[in-house]
N, C-alpha and C positions, 0 to 999 in steps of 0.2 A: 065328171062323168063324160064319156066320149059322146060326140054329136051323133055318130053313126052306129048306135047300138043295134039297130035292126040289121044292118049289114054284117055286123060282127057275129050275131047269132046265126045268120045264114051261112057264113064262112065256117063256123064250127060244125054245123050240120053236114056240110060237104066233106069235111075231114073224117067224120065218124061213119060215113057211108061205106058199107062193106062191098068189096069186089068179089068175094068168094061166094060160091053157090053150092047147093046140094045137087047131086046128079043121080038119075035113075039109070042103072046099068043092068045088063043081062049076061049071065054066065054063059060062055061059049060051050061048055061041056053039058050042063044039065038044063039050060034055058031058064034058070031061076032068076027073077027080077028082084033087085034090092036097091035101096037108096043109101048113098054114102056122101060124105063131104068131099068137095072138089079139091081141098088142100089137106089131105089126110096126114096125120103125124105118125100113124102106125100102119102096118100092112093090113089090107082088107082081104079076107078070104070069103068064098061063097059059103053061105050058111047051110047049104044042102050037101054039096060034094066036097068042100074044102079047097077048091082050086083058088090060087091067088088071083084077085081081080084088080087090085090097085096097090102100088108101092109109093111110099113117100120119097120126095126128091129134094126136100128143103124148101120147096115152093108148092107149085101145083103138083098133084100126084100123077104118077105114070099109070094110066088106066090100061089094063090088058083085056078089057071086055068091051062089048058094044055099048055106047052111050045112047040111051033111048030118049032121054029128055033132060033138059037143064031146068031145075025148079027154082023159082024166085023166092 
C-alpha cells in the first residue's frame, strides 16, 4: 500500500474537477433569458423566437447572445 494515499486521493479529485460551466444568456431579438451549457455539442436556439444563440466549435461554444451570468 502506498505511503501517500491521502495525497493520491487529492490528486484524483483535482483531475475530476470540471472546468465547464453553465451560462445564462439573453436573446438579442426578443430579450428572452435562458440557461445553456458553456460547451454545447449542438446548436442552441432561442426558445421563444428561434434565433440561434450558440454554436458548437469542438470546445467552448460560440455565443451569439449577451452573457448575463456564469453559473457555478
